[in-house]
VEXROLO-668531 format. One record per atom (N, C-alpha, C): residue in three letters; x, z, y. Coordinates in steps of 0.02 Angstrom, whole numbers, padded with zeros to 5 digits, always signed. Layout:
# residues N
ALAXZY...
***
This chain:
# residues 382
MET+04716+03214+08071MET+04658+03224+08027MET+04632+03296+08032ARG+04679+03345+08037ARG+04660+03416+08041ARG+04614+03429+08100SER+04635+03409+08160SER+04594+03421+08218SER+04528+03383+08214SER+04530+03323+08186SER+04469+03283+08180SER+04418+03318+08136VAL+04439+03344+08079VAL+04394+03378+08033VAL+04363+03440+08067PHE+04403+03478+08103PHE+04377+03538+08135PHE+04331+03522+08193GLN+04344+03468+08228GLN+04298+03446+08281GLN+04231+03427+08252ILE+04233+03390+08197ILE+04171+03370+08164ILE+04134+03432+08139ALA+04170+03478+08107ALA+04139+03539+08081ALA+04106+03578+08137ASN+04138+03580+08194ASN+04112+03618+08251ASN+04048+03587+08279SER+04038+03522+08267SER+03980+03487+08294SER+03919+03492+08249LEU+03928+03519+08188LEU+03873+03523+08139LEU+03846+03594+08135THR+03781+03600+08124THR+03752+03665+08113THR+03756+03682+08038VAL+03766+03745+08023VAL+03770+03766+07953VAL+03703+03755+07918SER+03648+03765+07953SER+03582+03756+07923SER+03572+03683+07900ARG+03598+03636+07939ARG+03591+03566+07919ARG+03636+03550+07859LEU+03696+03580+07857LEU+03739+03572+07799LEU+03707+03600+07736VAL+03678+03660+07742VAL+03644+03691+07685VAL+03585+03649+07662ALA+03546+03622+07710ALA+03490+03579+07692ALA+03513+03518+07654TYR+03568+03488+07676TYR+03595+03429+07641TYR+03616+03447+07570LEU+03650+03503+07561LEU+03672+03523+07494LEU+03613+03534+07448LYS+03561+03567+07473LYS+03503+03583+07431LYS+03464+03520+07412LEU+03464+03470+07457LEU+03428+03408+07442LEU+03470+03360+07399SER+03535+03371+07397SER+03579+03328+07358SER+03591+03360+07289ASP+03642+03337+07254ASP+03653+03361+07186ASP+03695+03424+07184TRP+03678+03473+07227TRP+03712+03537+07229TRP+03661+03593+07217MET+03679+03640+07175MET+03634+03695+07157MET+03663+03760+07181VAL+03619+03806+07201VAL+03642+03873+07222VAL+03658+03913+07159ALA+03720+03937+07155ALA+03742+03975+07097ALA+03722+04048+07104ASP+03710+04080+07046ASP+03697+04152+07046ASP+03761+04190+07064THR+03756+04235+07111THR+03814+04274+07131THR+03793+04344+07150VAL+03836+04391+07138VAL+03820+04461+07155VAL+03835+04476+07228ASN+03869+04430+07261ASN+03887+04440+07331ASN+03831+04415+07376ARG+03796+04462+07408ARG+03738+04443+07448ARG+03756+04414+07516ASP+03820+04413+07533ASP+03842+04387+07597ASP+03861+04313+07595TRP+03862+04284+07534TRP+03885+04215+07526TRP+03834+04174+07487ASP+03831+04110+07503ASP+03797+04060+07462ASP+03851+04018+07429VAL+03847+04011+07363VAL+03894+03970+07327VAL+03855+03911+07297PHE+03875+03850+07315PHE+03843+03790+07290PHE+03888+03757+07238VAL+03858+03737+07182VAL+03894+03705+07128VAL+03865+03635+07118GLN+03908+03585+07113GLN+03886+03517+07102GLN+03858+03509+07032ALA+03800+03477+07027ALA+03769+03466+06961ALA+03818+03427+06917ASN+03825+03450+06855ASN+03875+03420+06810ASN+03845+03418+06740THR+03838+03357+06713THR+03809+03349+06646THR+03860+03350+06591SER+03925+03354+06608SER+03977+03351+06557SER+03992+03419+06526GLY+03963+03472+06555GLY+03976+03538+06528GLY+04037+03571+06558GLU+04077+03534+06597GLU+04136+03562+06628GLU+04116+03602+06690GLU+04161+03646+06710GLU+04148+03687+06769GLU+04147+03642+06831GLY+04095+03648+06873GLY+04086+03603+06929GLY+04124+03626+06991VAL+04129+03581+07040VAL+04160+03597+07104VAL+04114+03644+07142GLU+04143+03690+07180GLU+04104+03739+07217GLU+04115+03732+07292ILE+04063+03748+07330ILE+04067+03755+07403ILE+04039+03824+07420ALA+04078+03864+07455ALA+04057+03932+07474ALA+04047+03936+07549LEU+03990+03964+07569LEU+03974+03970+07640LEU+03946+04040+07654PRO+03969+04072+07708PRO+03938+04136+07727PRO+03865+04125+07746LYS+03823+04173+07727LYS+03752+04168+07744LYS+03740+04177+07819ALA+03782+04216+07851ALA+03774+04228+07923ALA+03803+04169+07961GLU+03761+04134+07999GLU+03783+04073+08034GLU+03839+04087+08085ARG+03842+04148+08111ARG+03893+04166+08160ARG+03952+04203+08129ALA+03960+04196+08064ALA+04014+04231+08029ALA+04082+04208+08056SER+04130+04253+08057SER+04197+04237+08080SER+04228+04183+08036GLY+04258+04133+08067GLY+04291+04080+08030GLY+04245+04029+08000MET+04182+04028+08022MET+04133+03981+07994MET+04157+03909+08000ASN+04189+03892+08056ASN+04213+03824+08066ASN+04259+03802+08009GLN+04301+03848+07985GLN+04347+03832+07931GLN+04310+03818+07866TYR+04257+03858+07853TYR+04219+03849+07791TYR+04181+03782+07792VAL+04153+03765+07850VAL+04118+03701+07856VAL+04168+03643+07848ALA+04227+03649+07878ALA+04278+03597+07871ALA+04298+03589+07797ALA+04305+03645+07762ALA+04322+03641+07690ALA+04266+03608+07651ALA+04203+03623+07670ALA+04147+03591+07636ALA+04147+03515+07648LEU+04163+03495+07709LEU+04167+03424+07725LEU+04219+03389+07682ARG+04277+03420+07674ARG+04330+03390+07633ARG+04308+03385+07560THR+04275+03437+07535THR+04252+03436+07466THR+04200+03382+07455LEU+04152+03376+07501LEU+04100+03325+07495LEU+04130+03255+07499ALA+04177+03245+07545ALA+04209+03179+07551ALA+04245+03160+07487ALA+04280+03208+07457ALA+04316+03194+07395ALA+04268+03181+07338SER+04214+03219+07334SER+04167+03211+07278SER+04129+03145+07282ARG+04118+03120+07344ARG+04082+03057+07353ARG+04129+02998+07363ASN+04193+03012+07368ASN+04243+02960+07382ASN+04225+02923+07446GLU+04211+02962+07498GLU+04191+02934+07563GLU+04234+02965+07619GLU+04236+02931+07675GLU+04268+02959+07734GLU+04228+03019+07760ILE+04264+03065+07792ILE+04231+03125+07818ILE+04179+03106+07871LYS+04192+03054+07910LYS+04143+03032+07960LYS+04077+03010+07927LYS+04082+02980+07868LYS+04021+02959+07832LYS+03983+03020+07807VAL+04020+03069+07782VAL+03988+03131+07759VAL+03954+03166+07818GLU+03988+03166+07876GLU+03957+03195+07935GLU+03890+03163+07950SER+03888+03096+07946SER+03826+03060+07960SER+03771+03080+07910ARG+03788+03088+07847ARG+03739+03107+07797ARG+03710+03176+07812ILE+03752+03222+07836ILE+03729+03289+07851ILE+03689+03289+07916ARG+03714+03256+07967ARG+03681+03255+08032ARG+03611+03225+08027PHE+03604+03173+07986PHE+03539+03138+07980PHE+03508+03151+07911VAL+03513+03213+07888VAL+03491+03230+07820VAL+03417+03213+07809GLY+03377+03218+07860GLY+03305+03206+07852GLY+03282+03137+07875GLN+03330+03092+07889GLN+03313+03026+07915GLN+03350+02972+07877ASP+03320+02913+07874ASP+03355+02853+07850ASP+03387+02818+07909LEU+03443+02785+07897LEU+03477+02746+07948LEU+03482+02673+07924ILE+03469+02627+07970ILE+03479+02556+07957ILE+03539+02533+07997TYR+03586+02500+07964TYR+03645+02473+07999TYR+03640+02397+07999ILE+03646+02367+08058ILE+03648+02295+08065ILE+03713+02277+08101ARG+03758+02243+08065ARG+03826+02233+08088ARG+03839+02159+08104ASN+03865+02144+08162ASN+03887+02076+08179ASN+03955+02064+08145LEU+03958+02015+08101LEU+04019+02004+08062LEU+04067+01954+08093ASP+04045+01916+08143ASP+04088+01864+08172ASP+04110+01882+08242THR+04127+01945+08253THR+04154+01965+08318THR+04228+01948+08320ASP+04255+01945+08381ASP+04327+01931+08387ASP+04367+01996+08382ALA+04430+01993+08401ALA+04474+02051+08394ALA+04451+02111+08435THR+04409+02099+08485THR+04385+02154+08528THR+04323+02187+08499ASN+04299+02161+08442ASN+04238+02188+08412ASN+04180+02190+08462SER+04171+02135+08496SER+04118+02131+08546SER+04079+02066+08538VAL+04020+02063+08569VAL+03980+02002+08570VAL+03962+01986+08642PRO+03946+01924+08657PRO+03926+01907+08726PRO+03863+01946+08747LEU+03859+01960+08810LEU+03802+01998+08836LEU+03736+01962+08822ASP+03736+01895+08826ASP+03673+01860+08816ASP+03649+01868+08744LEU+03695+01873+08694LEU+03675+01885+08625LEU+03649+01956+08617ALA+03686+02004+08647ALA+03663+02074+08642ALA+03594+02083+08673SER+03580+02046+08727SER+03515+02052+08761SER+03459+02024+08717ILE+03476+01980+08670ILE+03427+01953+08623ILE+03418+02001+08564GLN+03473+02029+08540GLN+03471+02069+08479GLN+03432+02134+08486ILE+03439+02168+08542ILE+03406+02232+08550ILE+03330+02226+08544PRO+03298+02179+08581PRO+03225+02173+08574PRO+03204+02151+08504LYS+03247+02113+08469LYS+03229+02091+08402LYS+03232+02147+08351LEU+03274+02198+08363LEU+03273+02257+08321LEU+03205+02292+08327LYS+03180+02296+08387LYS+03114+02325+08399LYS+03061+02285+08361LYS+03065+02219+08364LYS+03017+02177+08329LYS+03021+02186+08254LEU+03082+02191+08228LEU+03092+02198+08156LEU+03059+02262+08131VAL+03071+02318+08165VAL+03042+02382+08145VAL+02966+02381+08154GLY+02944+02355+08211GLY+02872+02356+08227GLY+02830+02317+08177TYR+02853+02258+08157TYR+02813+02218+08110TYR+02822+02241+08038ALA+02878+02274+08022ALA+02884+02306+07956ALA+02835+02363+07951ALA+02828+02402+08004ALA+02779+02458+08004ALA+02708+02432+08004SER+02695+02378+08040SER+02627+02348+08039SER+02607+02329+07969ALA+02656+02304+07930ALA+02641+02282+07862ALA+02625+02341+07816GLU+02647+02401+07834GLU+02629+02460+07795GLU+02558+02483+07810LYS+02533+02463+07867LYS+02462+02476+07883LYS+02418+02424+07851GLU+02439+02361+07855GLU+02399+02305+07828GLU+02447+02247+07816ALA+02460+02233+07753ALA+02509+02181+07735ALA+02480+02111+07748ARG+02505+02078+07799ARG+02484+02010+07815ARG+02545+01964+07815PRO+02535+01900+07804PRO+02591+01853+07809PRO+02614+01841+07881HIS+02568+01852+07929HIS+02584+01839+08000HIS+02541+01884+08044TYR+02569+01904+08101TYR+02533+01946+08150TYR+02537+01913+08218ASP+02480+01913+08252ASP+02480+01889+08321ASP+02508+01941+08368GLN+02503+02005+08349GLN+02530+02059+08389GLN+02540+02119+08345LEU+02579+02168+08369LEU+02591+02229+08331LEU+02526+02267+08319LEU+02519+02295+08259LEU+02464+02342+08246LEU+02482+02410+08275SER+02434+02454+08277SER+02445+02520+08308SER+02502+02558+08274LEU+02506+02554+08207LEU+02560+02589+08173LEU+02628+02561+08192GLY+02631+02495+08201GLY+02694+02464+08223GLY+02715+02489+08291LYS+02668+02496+08337LYS+02685+02522+08403LYS+02709+02594+08400THR+02677+02634+08356THR+02698+02704+08348THR+02769+02709+08322PHE+02785+02668+08272PHE+02851+02672+08242PHE+02905+02647+08290VAL+02889+02597+08331VAL+02937+02574+08381VAL+02954+02631+08429LYS+02905+02673+08445LYS+02917+02730+08489LYS+02955+02785+08454ASP+02941+02795+08389ASP+02969+02853+08353ASP+03038+02839+08322PHE+03051+02776+08303PHE+03118+02759+08279PHE+03165+02756+08340ARG+03229+02770+08328ARG+03275+02775+08384ARG+03335+02728+08375PHE+03361+02706+08432PHE+03421+02664+08433PHE+03481+02710+08435GLY+03522+02708+08382GLY+03579+02752+08377GLY+03643+02720+08403GLN+03699+02753+08389GLN+03763+02729+08415GLN+03788+02669+08376THR+03829+02629+08409THR+03864+02575+08375THR+03918+02607+08332PHE+03948+02568+08286PHE+03997+02597+08242PHE+04059+02555+08239GLU+04113+02584+08213GLU+04178+02552+08214GLU+04183+02496+08162GLY+04231+02451+08172GLY+04245+02398+08124GLY+04221+02331+08148SER+04164+02329+08178SER+04137+02270+08212SER+04077+02295+08250LEU+04053+02256+08297LEU+03997+02280+08337LEU+03934+02282+08293GLY+03906+02340+08287GLY+03845+02347+08246GLY+03798+02396+08279TYR+03735+02394+08256TYR+03683+02436+08283TYR+03657+02483+08229THR+03639+02543+08249THR+03610+02591+08204THR+03539+02606+08226ILE+03492+02601+08179ILE+03422+02619+08192ILE+03408+02682+08153GLU+03386+02734+08188GLU+03371+02798+08156GLU+03295+02802+08144SER+03276+02813+08082SER+03205+02823+08069SER+03182+02889+08098ARG+03117+02897+08106ARG+03093+02963+08124ARG+03099+03007+08061PRO+03098+03074+08068PRO+03105+03117+08009PRO+03055+03099+07954LEU+03080+03098+07893LEU+03038+03078+07837LEU+02985+03131+07823GLY+02924+03108+07810GLY+02872+03153+07786GLY+02882+03167+07712GLU+02832+03197+07681GLU+02836+03215+07611GLU+02812+03158+07567SER+02845+03149+07510SER+02822+03102+07459SER+02764+03134+07422ILE+02721+03092+07393ILE+02665+03116+07353ILE+02674+03091+07282THR+02672+03135+07234THR+02681+03116+07164THR+02614+03118+07129SER+02599+03065+07092SER+02536+03062+07055SER+02548+03030+06988PHE+02498+02996+06961PHE+02499+02972+06892PHE+02538+02907+06884SER+02558+02892+06821SER+02588+02828+06806SER+02536+02773+06815MET+02560+02711+06823MET+02515+02656+06841MET+02481+02623+06781PHE+02516+02615+06726PHE+02488+02576+06671PHE+02456+02621+06619GLU+02402+02597+06590GLU+02363+02637+06544GLU+02404+02660+06484GLU+02450+02618+06459GLU+02488+02636+06400GLU+02542+02687+06414GLU+02557+02701+06477GLU+02607+02750+06495GLU+02575+02819+06500GLU+02577+02856+06444GLU+02546+02921+06443GLU+02585+02972+06485GLU+02651+02962+06488GLU+02692+03007+06526GLU+02720+02970+06587GLY+02750+03007+06632GLY+02779+02976+06691GLY+02732+02982+06751THR+02761+02975+06809THR+02722+02981+06871THR+02740+02925+06918ILE+02700+02917+06969ILE+02717+02872+07024ILE+02729+02915+07085THR+02772+02892+07128THR+02787+02928+07190THR+02770+02883+07248ILE+02725+02905+07290ILE+02708+02869+07351ILE+02754+02894+07406LEU+02800+02851+07426LEU+02851+02871+07474LEU+02820+02879+07544PRO+02851+02920+07587PRO+02825+02927+07655PRO+02831+02861+07693PRO+02789+02849+07742PRO+02789+02785+07777PRO+02855+02768+07810GLU+02891+02819+07834GLU+02956+02806+07865GLU+03003+02773+07816ARG+03005+02797+07754ARG+03048+02768+07703ARG+03022+02698+07684ARG+02957+02689+07679ARG+02930+02624+07659ARG+02948+02570+07709VAL+02949+02587+07773VAL+02967+02538+07825VAL+03040+02517+07816VAL+03084+02565+07806VAL+03155+02549+07797VAL+03165+02509+07733GLU+03131+02529+07680GLU+03137+02492+07616GLU+03111+02421+07623ARG+03058+02411+07661ARG+03031+02343+07669ARG+03082+02298+07703ILE+03116+02324+07754ILE+03167+02284+07788ILE+03223+02265+07740LEU+03249+02315+07705LEU+03306+02301+07660LEU+03284+02257+07601ARG+03225+02272+07573ARG+03201+02231+07517ARG+03190+02159+07540GLY+03166+02150+07600GLY+03156+02082+07626GLY+03221+02044+07631VAL+03274+02077+07652VAL+03340+02045+07656VAL+03364+02026+07586HIS+03354+02071+07538HIS+03372+02056+07469HIS+03334+01996+07443ILE+03269+01994+07457ILE+03228+01937+07434ILE+03252+01872+07466ALA+03270+01875+07530ALA+03296+01815+07564ALA+03360+01792+07531ASP+03402+01839+07511ASP+03465+01822+07477ASP+03451+01789+07409GLN+03402+01816+07373GLN+03383+01787+07309GLN+03353+01717+07318ALA+03314+01709+07371ALA+03284+01644+07385ALA+03338+01592+07400PHE+03389+01613+07438PHE+03444+01567+07454PHE+03482+01547+07391GLU+03497+01596+07348GLU+03534+01582+07287GLU+03494+01536+07241ALA+03428+01544+07239ALA+03386+01502+07196ALA+03365+01437+07230GLY+03376+01432+07296GLY+03353+01372+07332GLY+03278+01367+07333ASP+03243+01424+07335ASP+03170+01424+07330ASP+03141+01470+07383VAL+03114+01441+07436VAL+03085+01481+07490VAL+03023+01519+07467GLY+02994+01498+07411GLY+02935+01532+07385GLY+02947+01605+07369ALA+03009+01623+07354ALA+03024+01693+07339ALA+03009+01737+07399ILE+03019+01711+07460ILE+03003+01749+07520ILE+02928+01747+07533VAL+02900+01687+07531VAL+02829+01678+07548VAL+02784+01717+07500ASP+02800+01716+07435ASP+02757+01747+07385ASP+02762+01823+07384ASN+02811+01851+07419ASN+02821+01923+07417ASN+02812+01957+07484PHE+02771+01927+07528PHE+02762+01958+07593PHE+02729+02026+07589GLU+02691+02040+07535GLU+02658+02105+07530GLU+02708+02162+07527SER+02767+02150+07498SER+02817+02203+07493SER+02882+02186+07530GLY+02886+02127+07560GLY+02947+02106+07593GLY+02935+02083+07665LEU+02957+02023+07680LEU+02956+01998+07749LEU+02892+01960+07765ASN+02865+01972+07824ASN+02814+01929+07852ASN+02847+01880+07900SER+02809+01834+07927SER+02839+01782+07970SER+02873+01813+08030ASN+02844+01865+08058ASN+02873+01897+08118ASN+02941+01928+08103MET+02947+01959+08044MET+03011+01988+08024MET+03063+01934+08011CYS+03041+01879+07980CYS+03087+01822+07969CYS+03115+01797+08035GLU+03071+01790+08085GLU+03093+01765+08151GLU+03139+01815+08185ALA+03126+01880+08175ALA+03169+01931+08206ALA+03240+01928+08177ILE+03246+01922+08111ILE+03312+01918+08080ILE+03348+01855+08101SER+03311+01800+08105SER+03341+01737+08127SER+03369+01743+08198SER+03331+01775+08242SER+03354+01784+08311SER+03413+01833+08315LEU+03412+01885+08274LEU+03467+01932+08272LEU+03533+01897+08256SER+03529+01845+08213SER+03589+01809+08193SER+03606+01752+08241ASN+03570+01749+08298ASN+03580+01695+08346ASN+03568+01627+08312MET+03512+01625+08275MET+03491+01565+08238MET+03544+01542+08188GLY+03579+01590+08158GLY+03625+01574+08105GLY+03698+01569+08125SER+03712+01572+08190SER+03782+01565+08212SER+03821+01630+08206MET+03787+01687+08198MET+03820+01752+08189MET+03801+01781+08122ARG+03849+01788+08077ARG+03835+01821+08013ARG+03819+01895+08024LEU+03771+01920+07986LEU+03752+01990+07991LEU+03765+02026+07926GLY+03780+02090+07931GLY+03783+02134+07873GLY+03728+02187+07881VAL+03684+02192+07831VAL+03627+02239+07835VAL+03635+02290+07779SER+03634+02353+07797SER+03639+02407+07748SER+03600+02468+07772VAL+03596+02518+07730VAL+03558+02578+07748VAL+03597+02640+07726GLN+03576+02696+07753GLN+03597+02762+07729GLN+03533+02800+07713TRP+03523+02815+07650TRP+03461+02848+07629TRP+03466+02923+07640SER+03411+02952+07664SER+03406+03024+07666SER+03397+03050+07595PRO+03429+03106+07577PRO+03417+03135+07511PRO+03349+03167+07503LYS+03309+03166+07557LYS+03244+03198+07553LYS+03196+03159+07508ALA+03208+03094+07499ALA+03167+03053+07454ALA+03213+03005+07416GLU+03199+02997+07352GLU+03239+02952+07312GLU+03220+02880+07327ALA+03269+02838+07339ALA+03256+02768+07355ALA+03229+02731+07294SER+03191+02678+07305SER+03166+02637+07251SER+03223+02608+07210GLU+03212+02599+07146GLU+03266+02580+07100GLU+03297+02513+07117ASP+03260+02468+07150ASP+03285+02401+07163ASP+03328+02398+07226LEU+03340+02455+07259LEU+03376+02455+07322LEU+03434+02504+07320SER+03489+02486+07353SER+03547+02529+07357SER+03572+02529+07429GLU+03627+02564+07442GLU+03655+02566+07509GLU+03704+02509+07521LYS+03717+02468+07471LYS+03766+02414+07477LYS+03745+02363+07530GLU+03794+02342+07570GLU+03780+02294+07624GLU+03762+02226+07597VAL+03712+02194+07627VAL+03692+02126+07609VAL+03708+02081+07669GLU+03741+02025+07655GLU+03760+01979+07709GLU+03704+01928+07720VAL+03692+01914+07784VAL+03645+01862+07804VAL+03685+01809+07843HIS+03686+01748+07816HIS+03724+01695+07849HIS+03678+01636+07865ASN+03707+01581+07887ASN+03668+01524+07911ASN+03621+01498+07858GLY+03643+01496+07795GLY+03599+01472+07741GLY+03537+01514+07734HIS+03545+01580+07739HIS+03487+01625+07736HIS+03440+01612+07794VAL+03469+01602+07853VAL+03428+01593+07913VAL+03387+01530+07909GLN+03416+01476+07884GLN+03378+01415+07875GLN+03318+01426+07828MET+03330+01465+07775MET+03277+01482+07728MET+03224+01525+07762LEU+03245+01572+07803LEU+03198+01616+07838LEU+03156+01577+07888ASN+03185+01528+07921ASN+03146+01488+07969ASN+03092+01448+07934VAL+03108+01420+07876VAL+03057+01383+07838VAL+03003+01431+07813ALA+03024+01490+07788ALA+02976+01539+07764ALA+02930+01562+07820ALA+02956+01571+07880ALA+02915+01592+07936ALA+02859+01542+07951GLU+02877+01478+07948GLU+02826+01426+07960GLU+02773+01428+07906GLU+02793+01435+07843GLU+02744+01436+07788GLU+02701+01499+07791LEU+02731+01555+07809LEU+02693+01617+07812LEU+02641+01616+07868ARG+02656+01580+07922ARG+02605+01574+07975ARG+02543+01538+07949ARG+02552+01495+07901ARG+02495+01456+07874ARG+02463+01490+07813THR+02492+01546+07792THR+02466+01581+07732THR+02414+01632+07751GLN+02360+01633+07714GLN+02308+01681+07726GLN+02321+01743+07683SER+02306+01802+07710SER+02311+01864+07670SER+02264+01860+07611ARG+02288+01885+07555ARG+02248+01882+07494ARG+02205+01945+07489LEU+02141+01938+07507LEU+02094+01993+07503LEU+02063+01994+07434VAL+02065+02052+07401VAL+02039+02057+07333VAL+01987+02113+07330GLU+01944+02109+07280GLU+01896+02163+07266GLU+01923+02204+07208VAL+01925+02269+07217VAL+01949+02314+07165VAL+01890+02356+07142ILE+01879+02359+07076ILE+01826+02399+07046ILE+01857+02441+06991GLY+01839+02505+06989GLY+01864+02547+06936GLY+01849+02621+06946HIS+01871+02662+06899HIS+01860+02733+06901HIS+01915+02768+06941VAL+01897+02822+06973VAL+01946+02865+07006VAL+01978+02910+06954VAL+02044+02905+06946VAL+02079+02944+06895VAL+02127+02995+06924GLY+02132+02997+06990GLY+02176+03046+07021GLY+02159+03055+07095LEU+02167+03116+07119LEU+02155+03132+07190LEU+02210+03178+07214THR+02238+03162+07272THR+02294+03202+07299THR+02286+03210+07374SER+02289+03272+07397SER+02289+03286+07468SER+02332+03347+07480ALA+02380+03341+07527ALA+02426+03396+07541ALA+02396+03447+07589GLU+02335+03435+07614GLU+02303+03482+07659GLU+02228+03476+07649ASN+02189+03513+07689ASN+02116+03511+07683ASN+02093+03439+07685PRO+02062+03414+07631PRO+02044+03343+07628PRO+01990+03322+07677MET+01955+03370+07707MET+01901+03353+07753MET+01924+03354+07826THR+01989+03363+07838THR+02016+03358+07906THR+02056+03295+07912GLN+02062+03269+07972GLN+02100+03208+07983GLN+02173+03219+07965GLY+02207+03264+07999GLY+02275+03281+07983GLY+02322+03221+07982ARG+02386+03235+07968ARG+02436+03182+07964ARG+02451+03162+07892SER+02443+03210+07846SER+02459+03196+07776SER+02407+03150+07746PRO+02429+03100+07706PRO+02381+03054+07677PRO+02338+03087+07623LYS+02277+03063+07617LYS+02232+03083+07564LYS+02225+03023+07517THR+02250+03031+07457THR+02260+02974+07414THR+02216+02978+07352ALA+02183+02923+07337ALA+02147+02916+07274ALA+02184+02866+07230ILE+02187+02880+07165ILE+02216+02834+07117ILE+02158+02802+07079ILE+02152+02737+07085ILE+02097+02700+07055ILE+02123+02661+06994ARG+02087+02665+06939ARG+02102+02623+06881ARG+02071+02554+06895TRP+02113+02507+06914TRP+02091+02440+06935TRP+02072+02401+06872GLU+02007+02399+06858GLU+01982+02374+06794GLU+01961+02301+06795ASN+01956+02271+06854ASN+01934+02201+06857ASN+01991+02154+06877ARG+02053+02172+06859ARG+02110+02129+06875ARG+02102+02061+06841PRO+02124+02008+06874PRO+02117+01941+06845PRO+02150+01933+06777ASP+02207+01967+06766ASP+02241+01958+06702ASP+02214+02004+06648GLY+02164+02045+06665GLY+02131+02087+06615GLY+02168+02151+06598ARG+02226+02162+06627ARG+02265+02222+06612ARG+02256+02273+06667PRO+02219+02328+06652PRO+02207+02379+06704PRO+02273+02412+06726VAL+02279+02423+06791VAL+02334+02463+06817VAL+02304+02514+06865LYS+02344+02563+06882LYS+02321+02613+06930LYS+02348+02594+06999ILE+02305+02598+07049ILE+02323+02578+07116ILE+02309+02635+07164ALA+02356+02649+07208ALA+02349+02704+07256ALA+02316+02680+07320VAL+02268+02719+07345VAL+02231+02702+07405VAL+02230+02762+07451ASN+02256+02755+07512ASN+02251+02808+07562ASN+02184+02802+07597LEU+02148+02858+07602LEU+02079+02857+07627LEU+02069+02908+07682PRO+02023+02892+07729PRO+02002+02943+07778PRO+01958+02995+07744PRO+01944+03052+07776PRO+01908+03106+07743PRO+01840+03086+07713GLU+01801+03047+07749GLU+01734+03031+07723GLU+01738+02987+07660GLN+01786+02940+07658GLN+01793+02898+07599GLN+01827+02936+07542TYR+01870+02983+07560TYR+01900+03027+07509TYR+01846+03068+07474GLN+01795+03089+07512GLN+01740+03126+07482GLN+01700+03081+07435VAL+01690+03018+07453VAL+01657+02971+07408VAL+01696+02965+07342ALA+01762+02959+07348ALA+01804+02954+07288ALA+01799+03018+07246THR+01798+03077+07280THR+01793+03140+07244THR+01728+03145+07206ASN+01673+03126+07238ASN+01607+03129+07205ASN+01604+03080+07146ALA+01632+03020+07156ALA+01632+02970+07102ALA+01673+02995+07042HIS+01728+03029+07056HIS+01769+03057+07002HIS+01730+03110+06964ALA+01694+03153+07000ALA+01656+03207+06969ALA+01600+03179+06925ARG+01568+03125+06948ARG+01512+03095+06910ARG+01537+03042+06861TRP+01602+03025+06864TRP+01633+02972+06824TRP+01595+02906+06832THR+01583+02889+06895THR+01556+02823+06913THR+01611+02782+06946LYS+01603+02717+06945LYS+01655+02673+06973LYS+01650+02669+07049VAL+01706+02657+07080VAL+01707+02641+07151VAL+01728+02568+07159ARG+01714+02541+07218ARG+01735+02473+07233ARG+01756+02469+07306PHE+01803+02425+07320PHE+01823+02413+07389PHE+01857+02345+07393GLU+01867+02322+07455GLU+01904+02261+07468GLU+01968+02280+07506GLY+02021+02243+07493GLY+02083+02256+07527GLY+02138+02209+07504THR+02195+02215+07536THR+02254+02179+07513THR+02294+02226+07469VAL+02322+02200+07416VAL+02360+02242+07370VAL+02432+02219+07368GLN+02477+02266+07359GLN+02547+02249+07355GLN+02581+02291+07302LYS+02629+02260+07269LYS+02668+02294+07218LYS+02733+02316+07249MET+02745+02382+07251MET+02806+02410+07279MET+02849+02434+07221GLY+02897+02394+07200GLY+02935+02411+07140GLY+02888+02406+07080ILE+02875+02463+07046ILE+02828+02464+06990ILE+02760+02491+07010HIS+02751+02506+07074HIS+02690+02538+07097HIS+02644+02489+07133TRP+02579+02501+07128TRP+02530+02460+07164TRP+02497+02502+07218ILE+02491+02473+07277ILE+02462+02508+07335ILE+02413+02461+07369ALA+02356+02488+07391ALA+02306+02448+07427ALA+02311+02463+07501ASN+02304+02410+07542ASN+02305+02416+07615ASN+02242+02382+07643ASP+02230+02396+07707ASP+02174+02364+07743ASP+02109+02371+07703VAL+02095+02433+07680VAL+02038+02445+07637VAL+01973+02445+07677SER+01922+02411+07652SER+01857+02410+07684SER+01803+02412+07630ASN+01742+02429+07652ASN+01683+02430+07608ASN+01695+02474+07547PHE+01726+02532+07557PHE+01737+02579+07501PHE+01672+02613+07484SER+01650+02607+07422SER+01586+02636+07402SER+01587+02653+07328SER+01537+02690+07307SER+01529+02710+07237SER+01466+02679+07209ASN+01468+02659+07145ASN+01409+02630+07113ASN+01354+02682+07105
***
């Protein structure tokens, strides 16, 4: 164990360890020693917290020992293996998806013909999850441009011990955007629009959870009715193929980056996909192919505007308007987030200044407690 810990410590950069501590529940303590950073774990009980001390100079003598001690402390505080803590530090700015074959033999291997099927289906799963973040449809004839981009930017990571499994590494997470609460009666509180990298990973995991709930309830409608935030037909088919049409049980789990807080309905706990789930997914895929996207008209006032950079430049950061959706069928206004290009963002800005309503058409999806519009067209102001 001693040599293993020091080998792991030697493979990590101090800057990445410090970034992980700052993004997690560790605070920099006040100290008079300018040569050291002392991190204290957040503690609500009032008791003195655990400390991690690191020299500020990355090339300080004995740094490997300090990093190894930090690894041991983190492993103990999280009740995790040191290898797991290493993974959290190494991929501090990325989410990881784990897909594990549960029915391997004693060699922890699968036939080559199954592996040759699974790898392309991982690409399909990510690509169509990303396409749904551009425009939520029940079925796609081909990948959208965002799906193609994410297939290029997400990476195939190493397999892991215990059984043959695959790791998918997200691209580095962008920044979350915080804005207003959604419902009119909620005077306090905010909504957080997660970066697209996180939303893609959440969609995959949430879809697996929904499939599990559908199986338990014996109701395929749970999958079909939630394609806006879960699985589309293409993702259903990808998971079915990954399981070799149900003959290979799968375990699906994630490792969240501390850079963004995961949605409340999702955790890192592994979800099993077995033959019963696959049969449900196959039926859902057929129904979703026949389902038309629900295009709605949204009318309401602009109640919030957010842009992390010059709103009149294209840039990479989203320019988001929060619209009070006032013509909802149930009569209860909610706030819906809309990402807009610069020219439409200007329309929203002018409408907000004049307090006139805007209108647009698009597909809407509820992500946890948040509403988001996709495939927006005909955005205009009255």
